[in-house]
FILUM-581421 format. One record per residue (C-alpha): y, x, z. Coordinates in steps of 0.1 Angstrom, whole numbers, padded with zeros to 4 digits. Example, Ala and Ser with C-alpha at 12.3 -4.5 7.8 and 13.67 -1.06 7.14 Angstrom:
BEGIN
ATOM/c2/c1/c3
ATOM/-0045/0123/0078
ATOM/-0011/0137/0071
//
This chain:
BEGIN
ATOM/c2/c1/c3
ATOM/0858/-0243/-0010
ATOM/0862/-0247/-0047
ATOM/0889/-0234/-0070
ATOM/0895/-0256/-0100
ATOM/0910/-0226/-0119
ATOM/0876/-0209/-0117
ATOM/0860/-0241/-0128
ATOM/0883/-0242/-0159
ATOM/0876/-0206/-0167
ATOM/0839/-0213/-0164
ATOM/0840/-0242/-0188
ATOM/0859/-0221/-0213
ATOM/0834/-0193/-0210
ATOM/0804/-0216/-0216
ATOM/0822/-0231/-0246
ATOM/0826/-0196/-0260
ATOM/0789/-0190/-0256
ATOM/0782/-0223/-0274
ATOM/0804/-0212/-0303
ATOM/0785/-0180/-0307
ATOM/0750/-0195/-0303
ATOM/0732/-0227/-0307
ATOM/0716/-0221/-0273
ATOM/0734/-0239/-0245
ATOM/0708/-0250/-0221
ATOM/0720/-0241/-0186
ATOM/0700/-0237/-0154
ATOM/0722/-0238/-0123
ATOM/0711/-0216/-0094
ATOM/0721/-0233/-0062
ATOM/0720/-0266/-0044
ATOM/0754/-0267/-0027
ATOM/0788/-0281/-0033
ATOM/0795/-0258/-0063
ATOM/0764/-0271/-0081
ATOM/0774/-0307/-0074
ATOM/0809/-0303/-0088
ATOM/0796/-0286/-0119
ATOM/0771/-0313/-0126
ATOM/0796/-0342/-0120
ATOM/0826/-0327/-0138
ATOM/0816/-0303/-0164
ATOM/0820/-0311/-0201
ATOM/0800/-0294/-0227
ATOM/0774/-0281/-0204
ATOM/0738/-0290/-0211
ATOM/0724/-0286/-0176
ATOM/0687/-0289/-0176
ATOM/0677/-0281/-0140
ATOM/0686/-0267/-0106
ATOM/0671/-0234/-0094
ATOM/0663/-0225/-0058
ATOM/0637/-0207/-0037
ATOM/0626/-0238/-0019
ATOM/0625/-0276/-0024
ATOM/0607/-0269/-0057
ATOM/0597/-0301/-0075
ATOM/0622/-0323/-0056
ATOM/0654/-0338/-0072
ATOM/0690/-0334/-0063
ATOM/0721/-0346/-0081
ATOM/0698/-0363/-0106
ATOM/0681/-0330/-0116
ATOM/0648/-0314/-0109
ATOM/0647/-0283/-0087
ATOM/0626/-0255/-0103
ATOM/0617/-0219/-0095
ATOM/0635/-0192/-0114
ATOM/0602/-0183/-0131
ATOM/0599/-0218/-0146
ATOM/0636/-0222/-0153
ATOM/0638/-0192/-0176
ATOM/0611/-0206/-0198
ATOM/0635/-0234/-0211
ATOM/0670/-0223/-0202
ATOM/0693/-0202/-0223
ATOM/0718/-0194/-0196
ATOM/0715/-0189/-0158
ATOM/0746/-0199/-0139
ATOM/0748/-0188/-0103
ATOM/0769/-0215/-0085
ATOM/0777/-0196/-0054
ATOM/0805/-0178/-0037
ATOM/0815/-0143/-0047
ATOM/0799/-0128/-0015
ATOM/0766/-0145/-0021
ATOM/0764/-0141/-0059
ATOM/0753/-0104/-0058
ATOM/0725/-0113/-0034
ATOM/0711/-0139/-0058
ATOM/0716/-0117/-0088
ATOM/0696/-0089/-0072
ATOM/0669/-0114/-0064
ATOM/0665/-0128/-0100
ATOM/0676/-0100/-0123
ATOM/0641/-0086/-0128
ATOM/0627/-0121/-0135
ATOM/0653/-0132/-0161
ATOM/0644/-0120/-0196
ATOM/0665/-0093/-0212
ATOM/0694/-0107/-0232
ATOM/0696/-0140/-0212
ATOM/0731/-0143/-0197
ATOM/0734/-0146/-0159
ATOM/0769/-0159/-0152
ATOM/0789/-0161/-0120
ATOM/0815/-0188/-0113
ATOM/0841/-0169/-0134
ATOM/0818/-0170/-0164
ATOM/0812/-0132/-0162
ATOM/0779/-0121/-0175
ATOM/0764/-0101/-0146
ATOM/0735/-0090/-0169
ATOM/0758/-0068/-0190
ATOM/0767/-0045/-0161
ATOM/0752/-0036/-0127
ATOM/0775/-0055/-0103
ATOM/0764/-0032/-0075
ATOM/0771/0002/-0090
ATOM/0799/-0007/-0114
ATOM/0820/-0027/-0090
ATOM/0856/-0016/-0094
ATOM/0862/-0022/-0057
ATOM/0843/0010/-0049
ATOM/0872/0029/-0066
ATOM/0897/0015/-0041
ATOM/0907/0038/-0012
ATOM/0929/0037/0019
ATOM/0957/0058/0003
ATOM/0960/0032/-0025
ATOM/0966/0005/0001
ATOM/0993/0026/0018
ATOM/1010/0031/-0015
ATOM/1011/-0007/-0019
ATOM/1026/-0011/0015
ATOM/1053/0015/0007
ATOM/1064/-0006/-0023
ATOM/1070/-0038/-0003
ATOM/1094/-0049/0024
ATOM/1072/-0075/0041
ATOM/1035/-0070/0049
ATOM/1013/-0100/0057
ATOM/0978/-0095/0070
ATOM/0950/-0120/0071
ATOM/0933/-0118/0105
ATOM/0895/-0127/0105
ATOM/0874/-0102/0084
ATOM/0906/-0083/0077
ATOM/0920/-0070/0110
ATOM/0892/-0082/0132
ATOM/0856/-0091/0125
ATOM/0826/-0106/0142
ATOM/0795/-0084/0149
ATOM/0773/-0112/0137
ATOM/0764/-0118/0100
ATOM/0782/-0151/0095
ATOM/0808/-0171/0116
ATOM/0783/-0199/0121
ATOM/0760/-0175/0140
ATOM/0784/-0179/0169
ATOM/0775/-0216/0170
ATOM/0738/-0207/0170
ATOM/0742/-0184/0200
ATOM/0761/-0211/0219
ATOM/0733/-0235/0209
ATOM/0706/-0212/0223
ATOM/0724/-0205/0255
ATOM/0729/-0242/0262
ATOM/0696/-0254/0248
ATOM/0713/-0278/0224
ATOM/0690/-0278/0194
ATOM/0714/-0294/0169
ATOM/0747/-0279/0182
ATOM/0754/-0257/0152
ATOM/0750/-0285/0126
ATOM/0770/-0309/0148
ATOM/0798/-0283/0153
ATOM/0800/-0276/0115
ATOM/0800/-0313/0106
ATOM/0826/-0322/0132
ATOM/0850/-0296/0118
ATOM/0844/-0309/0083
ATOM/0852/-0345/0095
ATOM/0884/-0333/0112
ATOM/0896/-0316/0080
ATOM/0891/-0348/0061
ATOM/0917/-0364/0085
ATOM/0939/-0334/0093
ATOM/0946/-0304/0071
ATOM/0944/-0279/0098
ATOM/0928/-0292/0130
ATOM/0927/-0273/0164
ATOM/0896/-0265/0183
ATOM/0903/-0293/0207
ATOM/0904/-0318/0178
ATOM/0870/-0305/0166
ATOM/0854/-0310/0200
ATOM/0871/-0345/0204
ATOM/0854/-0354/0171
ATOM/0821/-0340/0184
ATOM/0823/-0361/0215
ATOM/0833/-0393/0196
ATOM/0810/-0391/0166
ATOM/0780/-0375/0181
ATOM/0779/-0387/0216
ATOM/0783/-0354/0234
ATOM/0785/-0357/0272
ATOM/0809/-0346/0299
ATOM/0800/-0309/0293
ATOM/0821/-0309/0261
ATOM/0850/-0289/0277
ATOM/0826/-0264/0292
ATOM/0809/-0259/0259
ATOM/0842/-0255/0241
ATOM/0852/-0229/0266
ATOM/0819/-0212/0261
ATOM/0823/-0211/0223
ATOM/0857/-0194/0227
ATOM/0842/-0169/0252
ATOM/0813/-0162/0228
ATOM/0837/-0158/0199
ATOM/0858/-0133/0218
ATOM/0827/-0114/0229
ATOM/0816/-0109/0194
ATOM/0850/-0100/0179
ATOM/0858/-0063/0172
ATOM/0886/-0046/0154
ATOM/0883/-0032/0119
ATOM/0897/0001/0130
ATOM/0909/0013/0096
ATOM/0929/-0019/0091
ATOM/0944/-0017/0125
ATOM/0955/0018/0116
ATOM/0970/0002/0084
ATOM/0989/-0024/0105
ATOM/1003/0003/0127
ATOM/1013/0023/0096
ATOM/1032/-0007/0083
ATOM/1050/-0012/0116
ATOM/1059/0024/0120
ATOM/1072/0024/0084
ATOM/1098/-0002/0094
ATOM/1081/-0031/0075
ATOM/1084/-0066/0087
ATOM/1049/-0076/0096
ATOM/1033/-0111/0098
ATOM/0997/-0120/0107
ATOM/0989/-0151/0086
ATOM/0957/-0170/0093
ATOM/0939/-0202/0086
ATOM/0924/-0209/0121
ATOM/0918/-0237/0145
ATOM/0929/-0216/0175
ATOM/0965/-0218/0186
ATOM/0989/-0189/0191
ATOM/0981/-0183/0227
ATOM/0944/-0180/0221
ATOM/0949/-0159/0190
ATOM/0973/-0135/0208
ATOM/0947/-0131/0236
ATOM/0920/-0122/0210
ATOM/0943/-0098/0192
ATOM/0953/-0081/0224
ATOM/0916/-0077/0234
ATOM/0910/-0061/0200
ATOM/0938/-0036/0206
ATOM/0963/-0052/0181
ATOM/0998/-0049/0194
ATOM/1033/-0043/0181
ATOM/1063/-0062/0168
ATOM/1045/-0086/0144
ATOM/1050/-0124/0140
ATOM/1019/-0147/0141
ATOM/1016/-0176/0116
ATOM/0986/-0198/0125
ATOM/0976/-0228/0102
ATOM/0968/-0253/0129
ATOM/1002/-0250/0145
ATOM/1020/-0257/0112
ATOM/0996/-0282/0097
ATOM/0995/-0261/0066
ATOM/0969/-0238/0052
ATOM/0965/-0207/0030
ATOM/0937/-0226/0011
ATOM/0962/-0252/0000
ATOM/0989/-0226/-0005
ATOM/1013/-0243/0018
ATOM/1010/-0217/0046
ATOM/1023/-0191/0022
ATOM/1055/-0213/0019
ATOM/1060/-0208/0056
ATOM/1056/-0171/0052
ATOM/1081/-0170/0023
ATOM/1106/-0190/0044
ATOM/1103/-0165/0073
ATOM/1104/-0134/0050
ATOM/1135/-0145/0030
ATOM/1141/-0128/-0003
ATOM/1123/-0096/0005
ATOM/1092/-0085/-0015
ATOM/1060/-0095/0002
ATOM/1025/-0080/0001
ATOM/0996/-0101/0016
ATOM/0964/-0082/0025
ATOM/0932/-0102/0030
ATOM/0895/-0105/0022
ATOM/0891/-0139/0006
ATOM/0894/-0138/-0032
ATOM/0906/-0173/-0035
ATOM/0927/-0178/-0004
ATOM/0942/-0143/0001
ATOM/0945/-0133/-0035
ATOM/0947/-0163/-0059
ATOM/0966/-0186/-0036
ATOM/0991/-0159/-0026
ATOM/0997/-0149/-0062
ATOM/1003/-0185/-0072
ATOM/1032/-0185/-0047
ATOM/1046/-0153/-0062
ATOM/1033/-0130/-0034
ATOM/1017/-0097/-0043
ATOM/0982/-0094/-0029
ATOM/0957/-0066/-0020
ATOM/0921/-0077/-0017
ATOM/0898/-0059/0007
ATOM/0861/-0068/0012
ATOM/0847/-0082/0044
ATOM/0816/-0063/0057
ATOM/0795/-0093/0045
ATOM/0808/-0090/0009
ATOM/0805/-0053/0010
ATOM/0768/-0055/0018
ATOM/0761/-0083/-0006
ATOM/0778/-0064/-0034
ATOM/0762/-0031/-0026
ATOM/0729/-0015/-0037
ATOM/0715/-0027/-0003
ATOM/0719/-0064/-0010
ATOM/0681/-0066/-0009
ATOM/0684/-0066/0029
ATOM/0694/-0103/0029
ATOM/0660/-0112/0015
ATOM/0642/-0092/0043
ATOM/0658/-0113/0070
ATOM/0631/-0136/0085
ATOM/0644/-0144/0120
ATOM/0677/-0151/0137
ATOM/0673/-0118/0155
ATOM/0670/-0100/0121
ATOM/0702/-0118/0110
ATOM/0721/-0109/0141
ATOM/0711/-0072/0140
ATOM/0721/-0070/0103
ATOM/0755/-0084/0113
ATOM/0757/-0058/0141
ATOM/0748/-0031/0117
ATOM/0775/-0042/0092
ATOM/0801/-0043/0119
ATOM/0795/-0005/0125
ATOM/0786/0009/0091
ATOM/0809/-0013/0070
ATOM/0837/-0018/0095
ATOM/0859/0003/0072
ATOM/0865/-0017/0041
ATOM/0866/0016/0021
ATOM/0833/0028/0035
ATOM/0816/0027/0001
ATOM/0844/0044/-0018
ATOM/0830/0065/-0046
ATOM/0794/0060/-0035
ATOM/0786/0035/-0063
ATOM/0777/0009/-0037
ATOM/0754/0030/-0016
ATOM/0757/0032/0022
ATOM/0766/0066/0035
ATOM/0745/0082/0062
ATOM/0766/0108/0079
ATOM/0755/0110/0116
ATOM/0726/0108/0140
ATOM/0739/0073/0150
ATOM/0737/0061/0114
ATOM/0700/0072/0113
ATOM/0693/0056/0147
ATOM/0708/0023/0135
ATOM/0683/0023/0106
ATOM/0652/0031/0125
ATOM/0659/0010/0157
ATOM/0643/-0022/0143
ATOM/0611/-0004/0133
ATOM/0611/0014/0167
ATOM/0616/-0019/0186
ATOM/0590/-0037/0165
ATOM/0564/-0009/0172
ATOM/0572/-0008/0209
ATOM/0567/-0046/0211
ATOM/0535/-0043/0191
ATOM/0522/-0016/0215
ATOM/0530/-0037/0245
ATOM/0514/-0068/0231
ATOM/0481/-0049/0226
ATOM/0483/-0027/0257
ATOM/0465/-0050/0281
ATOM/0431/-0043/0264
ATOM/0431/-0007/0275
ATOM/0431/0014/0307
ATOM/0452/0042/0292
ATOM/0475/0046/0262
ATOM/0476/0081/0247
ATOM/0507/0093/0229
ATOM/0498/0125/0210
ATOM/0522/0153/0204
ATOM/0545/0157/0188
ATOM/0556/0125/0172
ATOM/0544/0105/0202
ATOM/0571/0120/0224
ATOM/0599/0095/0220
ATOM/0575/0065/0219
ATOM/0560/0077/0252
ATOM/0594/0080/0267
ATOM/0605/0044/0259
ATOM/0571/0029/0268
ATOM/0572/0046/0302
ATOM/0608/0033/0308
ATOM/0597/-0002/0298
ATOM/0567/-0001/0322
ATOM/0591/0010/0350
ATOM/0615/-0019/0343
ATOM/0586/-0045/0340
ATOM/0562/-0036/0368
ATOM/0553/-0073/0371
ATOM/0534/-0070/0337
ATOM/0509/-0045/0351
ATOM/0508/-0026/0318
ATOM/0484/0003/0315
ATOM/0494/0039/0323
ATOM/0503/0062/0295
ATOM/0498/0099/0289
ATOM/0516/0122/0265
ATOM/0490/0147/0254
ATOM/0493/0179/0233
ATOM/0471/0174/0203
ATOM/0469/0182/0166
ATOM/0444/0180/0139
ATOM/0434/0217/0144
ATOM/0430/0215/0182
ATOM/0410/0183/0181
ATOM/0388/0194/0152
ATOM/0381/0227/0170
ATOM/0371/0208/0202
ATOM/0350/0182/0183
ATOM/0329/0203/0159
ATOM/0294/0209/0172
ATOM/0270/0202/0143
ATOM/0267/0197/0105
ATOM/0274/0159/0108
ATOM/0307/0163/0126
ATOM/0316/0192/0102
ATOM/0311/0169/0072
ATOM/0333/0142/0087
ATOM/0361/0166/0097
ATOM/0363/0182/0063
ATOM/0359/0148/0045
ATOM/0393/0151/0027
ATOM/0381/0183/0010
ATOM/0354/0163/-0009
ATOM/0380/0141/-0026
ATOM/0401/0170/-0037
ATOM/0400/0191/-0068
ATOM/0426/0217/-0061
ATOM/0423/0226/-0024
ATOM/0412/0261/-0017
ATOM/0380/0258/0004
ATOM/0384/0290/0023
ATOM/0420/0282/0032
ATOM/0414/0245/0040
ATOM/0385/0253/0064
ATOM/0404/0282/0078
ATOM/0436/0261/0085
ATOM/0415/0233/0100
ATOM/0394/0253/0124
ATOM/0413/0286/0127
ATOM/0384/0307/0113
ATOM/0380/0331/0084
ATOM/0352/0322/0059
ATOM/0338/0348/0035
ATOM/0357/0354/0003
ATOM/0330/0337/-0017
ATOM/0347/0304/-0007
ATOM/0381/0317/-0018
ATOM/0382/0292/-0048
ATOM/0393/0256/-0053
ATOM/0368/0229/-0045
ATOM/0363/0220/-0081
ATOM/0357/0256/-0091
ATOM/0330/0260/-0064
ATOM/0314/0227/-0075
ATOM/0312/0240/-0110
ATOM/0297/0273/-0098
ATOM/0272/0259/-0073
ATOM/0270/0221/-0077
ATOM/0280/0197/-0048
ATOM/0247/0198/-0029
ATOM/0244/0236/-0030
ATOM/0281/0240/-0020
ATOM/0276/0217/0010
ATOM/0244/0236/0020
ATOM/0263/0269/0019
ATOM/0291/0254/0040
ATOM/0265/0241/0065
ATOM/0252/0277/0068
ATOM/0286/0286/0082
ATOM/0287/0259/0108
ATOM/0268/0279/0136
ATOM/0293/0307/0131
ATOM/0323/0284/0132
ATOM/0310/0266/0164
ATOM/0304/0299/0181
ATOM/0339/0311/0171
ATOM/0354/0279/0185
ATOM/0335/0277/0218
ATOM/0363/0291/0239
ATOM/0390/0270/0222
ATOM/0368/0238/0226
ATOM/0362/0245/0263
ATOM/0398/0253/0269
ATOM/0410/0220/0253
ATOM/0385/0199/0273
ATOM/0397/0216/0305
ATOM/0433/0208/0295
ATOM/0424/0171/0292
ATOM/0407/0171/0326
ATOM/0436/0189/0343
ATOM/0460/0162/0328
ATOM/0439/0135/0344
ATOM/0431/0120/0310
ATOM/0393/0120/0313
ATOM/0391/0095/0342
ATOM/0398/0063/0323
ATOM/0373/0039/0306
ATOM/0389/0026/0274
ATOM/0418/0042/0255
ATOM/0441/0035/0226
ATOM/0458/0063/0207
ATOM/0493/0055/0195
ATOM/0501/0068/0160
ATOM/0526/0060/0133
ATOM/0506/0061/0101
ATOM/0471/0076/0104
ATOM/0439/0083/0086
ATOM/0421/0082/0120
ATOM/0412/0118/0126
ATOM/0427/0120/0161
ATOM/0410/0089/0176
ATOM/0377/0099/0160
ATOM/0379/0133/0177
ATOM/0391/0121/0210
ATOM/0364/0096/0213
ATOM/0338/0123/0209
ATOM/0355/0147/0232
ATOM/0360/0120/0259
ATOM/0327/0103/0252
ATOM/0345/0070/0257
ATOM/0360/0043/0233
ATOM/0393/0053/0217
ATOM/0410/0027/0195
ATOM/0442/0031/0175
ATOM/0475/0012/0176
ATOM/0497/0021/0147
ATOM/0525/0011/0124
ATOM/0502/0016/0094
ATOM/0469/0032/0083
ATOM/0455/0052/0054
ATOM/0423/0041/0038
ATOM/0408/0022/0068
ATOM/0379/0016/0070
ATOM/0369/0052/0065
ATOM/0346/0079/0079
ATOM/0368/0081/0110
ATOM/0376/0045/0118
ATOM/0363/0010/0112
ATOM/0387/-0019/0109
ATOM/0380/-0036/0143
ATOM/0390/-0004/0161
ATOM/0426/-0005/0148
ATOM/0456/-0026/0157
ATOM/0481/-0021/0129
ATOM/0514/-0038/0119
ATOM/0513/-0032/0082
ATOM/0476/-0023/0076
ATOM/0469/0003/0049
ATOM/0500/0018/0034
ATOM/0476/0041/0014
ATOM/0442/0032/-0001
ATOM/0415/0056/-0010
ATOM/0403/0050/-0046
ATOM/0377/0073/-0062
ATOM/0383/0100/-0036
ATOM/0421/0100/-0042
ATOM/0448/0084/-0021
ATOM/0469/0057/-0038
ATOM/0502/0046/-0023
ATOM/0506/0009/-0016
ATOM/0540/0010/0001
ATOM/0569/0033/0004
ATOM/0561/0034/0041
ATOM/0537/0062/0031
ATOM/0568/0084/0026
ATOM/0592/0067/0050
ATOM/0569/0071/0080
ATOM/0574/0109/0077
ATOM/0610/0104/0089
ATOM/0597/0086/0120
ATOM/0572/0114/0126
ATOM/0601/0139/0127
ATOM/0626/0118/0145
ATOM/0602/0107/0173
ATOM/0591/0143/0180
ATOM/0596/0167/0208
ATOM/0615/0199/0202
ATOM/0583/0219/0206
ATOM/0566/0232/0176
ATOM/0533/0223/0161
ATOM/0506/0224/0188
ATOM/0477/0247/0178
ATOM/0457/0249/0210
ATOM/0456/0260/0247
ATOM/0456/0295/0262
ATOM/0429/0307/0286
ATOM/0451/0295/0315
ATOM/0453/0260/0299
ATOM/0490/0263/0288
ATOM/0499/0248/0254
ATOM/0503/0271/0224
ATOM/0527/0262/0196
ATOM/0531/0274/0160
ATOM/0561/0297/0160
ATOM/0589/0286/0137
ATOM/0575/0251/0132
ATOM/0601/0234/0154
ATOM/0622/0205/0140
ATOM/0660/0206/0142
ATOM/0669/0204/0179
ATOM/0703/0187/0174
ATOM/0688/0161/0150
ATOM/0661/0151/0174
ATOM/0682/0149/0205
ATOM/0711/0132/0187
ATOM/0689/0104/0171
ATOM/0668/0098/0202
ATOM/0699/0096/0225
ATOM/0714/0070/0201
ATOM/0682/0050/0201
ATOM/0681/0050/0239
ATOM/0717/0036/0239
ATOM/0705/0008/0216
ATOM/0676/-0001/0238
ATOM/0698/-0001/0269
ATOM/0725/-0021/0252
ATOM/0701/-0049/0242
ATOM/0683/-0050/0275
ATOM/0716/-0059/0291
ATOM/0728/-0084/0264
ATOM/0723/-0120/0273
ATOM/0728/-0132/0237
ATOM/0701/-0111/0220
ATOM/0666/-0098/0227
ATOM/0660/-0086/0192
ATOM/0624/-0093/0182
ATOM/0623/-0081/0147
ATOM/0601/-0091/0117
ATOM/0580/-0065/0099
ATOM/0599/-0073/0066
ATOM/0633/-0066/0081
ATOM/0622/-0035/0100
ATOM/0608/-0021/0068
ATOM/0639/-0031/0049
ATOM/0662/-0013/0073
ATOM/0641/0018/0071
ATOM/0641/0017/0033
ATOM/0679/0023/0033
ATOM/0670/0060/0038
ATOM/0658/0061/0002
ATOM/0683/0077/-0022
ATOM/0686/0046/-0044
ATOM/0702/0028/-0014
ATOM/0721/0055/0004
ATOM/0738/0088/0003
ATOM/0726/0112/0030
ATOM/0752/0138/0039
ATOM/0743/0174/0031
ATOM/0747/0183/0068
ATOM/0720/0158/0078
ATOM/0697/0164/0048
ATOM/0694/0201/0057
ATOM/0679/0191/0091
ATOM/0649/0172/0077
ATOM/0623/0199/0074
ATOM/0587/0190/0077
ATOM/0556/0211/0077
ATOM/0519/0203/0075
ATOM/0499/0234/0083
ATOM/0465/0218/0073
ATOM/0471/0204/0038
ATOM/0478/0234/0016
ATOM/0490/0259/0041
ATOM/0521/0263/0062
ATOM/0545/0253/0035
ATOM/0578/0239/0048
ATOM/0595/0212/0027
ATOM/0625/0190/0031
ATOM/0612/0154/0033
ATOM/0646/0140/0023
ATOM/0638/0154/-0012
ATOM/0609/0129/-0014
ATOM/0633/0100/-0013
//
């Protein structure tokens, strides 16, 4: 829909730019209806090209389509010809490419480059109490319905058509459905759903199933509609305050169908429904507001809705006061998290993002005073963020599992993954997936059971050689649980200066027999533990890890004397002394690289994966070995927060169960989207409540001692 008032404002704005500068070459970002109207009707605009992410080199509306990188070389102004909800997404995509000082305009002619439209959006200052004050000042309250009182749990309304298309195996249904409604609106201002399907049958040759598919669209629509709870509360406030209340909607469903939907969403009370298709009038044209005015009489009216043009501008043109709230889609697209739209690669990604929005941004005031950042306030909020990565990893494990006899899920971060894999195996016995074992392990326990000569010693202390600051006595002591002589109580670089590398290594080798002797009981005890657990009887293993350097599979392979590969989300510096590349199945590959003995971060997954290591863990502490009786022994005080673990894991299981039972979705996520959702945990995209932040304690007893830190501080 296009508002010619915006068009006039835009022309005036461009003219002002032209007066102040000799530069007036405009590149229009967009290929849709807004772009066409600008090209065909603008005066004074020197439009040199269109800009898009695809169709580069083609022509449309008589102009060449170019990439943003090429367009900025010749243009003086970038004009984003898109709706208000989409504009912030495009801006976030191009802002770092457009040179400093070049205006980036929206359809109102506002220069987005002068302010950060995410953080400085005045909408974030609005709150619920302000809306109630507005209601108190008026006699009649009118509510828009869709995206105001109720919303869909998919990202866009047309996604409903895609679901119907998939369920009925009609490849072109969504396009036909949209085109049919467009054709109907060319003949009738406000068609009904029956009119749209009649047009589909007539123009596109749909068969006798047309009535069944129409009923299925309505059923699917209802299934995916949910209330916006804060706005229902607002409706009830207006009713209880004695206001006359109307629900005013541009919609192709008649009153009976709408009342059924509203009732299912818990909307009840003494309101009057005004639906466009029953009056042949629309809010977009402004005429449906005339119907509202006739019914309201001379009393003051406040209309509340989410569409800037239809619910604000058109209402105000009719003398009706308005209060604009944002839909969840516009909230996300205007927020600091708008980057998520560019991570969507599949329809499953898109549907989950819609589902996420319907929960986290259900309240139109959810981003109040957060400067456009999403709030993370509960274990459920965290589970929603990590579910895509968890599902992606489970699918990856399953797709690679058939190559092995046994999958090993090591403590403690393998705990939850083991649980969901085992449940999946029970549900899908027909797949004959390999058995799984949850084993107590740690770098210390495995290193102690693996060390038997100088060669294995060199491999196990490999990280020491790339360090300058690690204390040698402490590092070796933490790794093997032994006490070296005080002559090693210096940093690695200090000892290299004193002895030289070769002599230092020789002196360390002299300690190996002593260390092996000290570890003999611990090594034997751990090997007996593996035998008792029935882990030694298989032929080929895969160890499941999140992000790994490869120490554990290296050690287990030598303890078991059988091949142990690794299946992981990511790796560090592979190939390395522990692993060669063909022994690893990894989704993201190296998230850290080893360069000149130091680790260099390639991806923020190198930090974000630490959250997964905590959240997937058991509530036991760090495993340090087994007792003489074979019982596991844990480092006292190293336990993670019990409530955090149980809360997040319970919510994750609910998500897995919900989508196993959902006929519409099976959620197979892309790596890009899974990473994007996890990235919301970073402080530039979210605000983590103090109550949750204090629960994210992480300790690594082998890299610099038993220091405990809060990993949330790293974000």
